N, C-alpha and C positions, 0 to 999 in steps of 0.2 A: 701980553706981548709975545711970551713964548709959542703960546698956539699958533698965533698968526705967523711968527716968523716960520714955524714948522710947516704949513700950509704953504708960503711963499716960497720955501725953501725947497721943497722937493720939486715942484713943476721946474723951478730954476736948475737944479740939480739934473734932472731929465733933459733939461735943452742943453746943459753942460755936456753931459755923457753921450747926445746925439750928436753934437756938434764936434768932439772931439773924434768921437766913433767915423763921421763923415770926412773929418780931416784927414785921419790915418788910412782910412779906404782910398782917397782922392790920391795921397802921396804914393801909397804901395801900387795903384794903377798908374799913376805918372813914372814911378822910377821903374816899374817892371816894363813898360812899353819903352823907355829911353834905352834899356839893354837888347831891345830887340831891334831886328831889321824891318819888324812891321807885322801885322797879324799874321800867323801861321810860321813865323821865322824862328830859328833857332837862336840861342842867348849868345851874343858876342861875349867871348871870355878870354883868360889868360892875360889880362892887362896889369898885373904887377909886375914890375922890374924883377929879372933875375940874375945870378951871376954862373956863367961858365968859364973855366980855366981863368980865373981872374978877371974877367971881363964884365962888367954890367950891360945887360940888354934893357930896353926900355919899349916895351910892346908901344906899338901907334895907338893913340885915342882917336885921331883923325886920319882914318886910313882910305878914305873913298877916293881919292885920287892918286893913290899909291901906284906907281909905274918904276919899273927899274929893269935894266939890261944886265947879264952877268951869266955866270957859269950854273947848270942845273947838274944834278946828279940825281942817282936814285937808290933806294933801299929796300930789300925784298926779306929772303928767307930767314936770315939771320936774327930779324927782329919781329917776324909774323907771331902774332899772339900775345907780344909783350905789350904792358901798358905804354899809351904814349904820356906826353906831358900834360895832355887833356884828361886824361885819368881813362880813355876808352882803350880797347884793345885793337892793336894793329893789323888790319888787313892787308896784306901786300899783294894779294892776288887778284881782287875783286874791287877794293875799294879806289874810289879816284881820291887820293888825299894827298897831304904834302906835309913836311915841316918846313917853318920859317922862323927867321930869328926874331921879326918884329911885327909882321899880323897878327892881328888877333885870332883866336881859336873861332870857327865857324864862319869864317870870311872866306867867301868863294874866290879864286883868281884864275885868271886866264894865263895860261904857260903858254906861249908859242915859241918852236924850234924855228932859230932864225934862218938856218941854212935850208930846211925844208919847207917851211911855213904851216907845217903842220901844228894844230895846239889842242889844249884839253882844258877843260876845267876842272879845278881840284877844290877841296875843302881842307882849309889850315886845320890840323888836329893834333899838331906836334912842333917841337922846337928845333933847329937846326938849320942847315947845316954849318957845323962849326970848322969846317975845314976852309983854309984860307982860300979866299977868291968865289966861294960858292954864294949863292944867292937863295938857292931853293934845293929841297930834296924830296924828290917824287916817289910815292909809292911805285912799286913795279908795275902795276895796272896801268897806272898814269903814264910812265914813262915808255910803257909800249905803245899807248895811243900816239904818242908823238914819233917813235921811233928813236929810242933814245936808249933802250936796254945793251944794245950790242955795242956800243961806243961806250957806254957808262956815263959821260959828261958830254954837255952841249953848251953852245951859247944860245940863251933864250931870252924872250921878253917877258916880265911879268906884270900882271894888271889886276889890282883888286876890282872885281865887277858886282861884288853885291854879297849877301848874306844867305847863308844855307837855310832850307826849307826845316820846318820842326823837326822832319824826319832825318835831316842830314844830308838830304841833297842839293845841288846845286842848279836844277832845273830852271829855276826862274831867276837866276841871278845874272 
């Protein structure tokens, strides 16, 4: 009996190992794709709640239909080269990026200056603004695109439009 059990047991164990391996691979594949906007897209991140100035912010897990009007501002030289909340270095002068309190990292958002009608698509890579009444903080480069640098603040419409490409650009958003 012992010899027979070993012969039957080895192929059974091999099938079990194969089945578990396939299950783990499929789970990794499915969960990996769930965090992406699709093939060739950056990972959506920054989904954990966080606290600033005694207030808790809960990032949106369902962000696809997000749209809001409010006041935008911009940040530049004082933060250039420092790490953003997403962990990357902030590029005030050439990156079309923004800080938002609840949109996930790598979500692309169209920001329209309501007075001029000019718009820019930015990638969310930071948290903020935490100044009362503000809805988004643009990089200096993004603010320049819509004519916001001189005034410092403006009424805007912000709408989520997709997920950045794997290289961090919002070309196809």
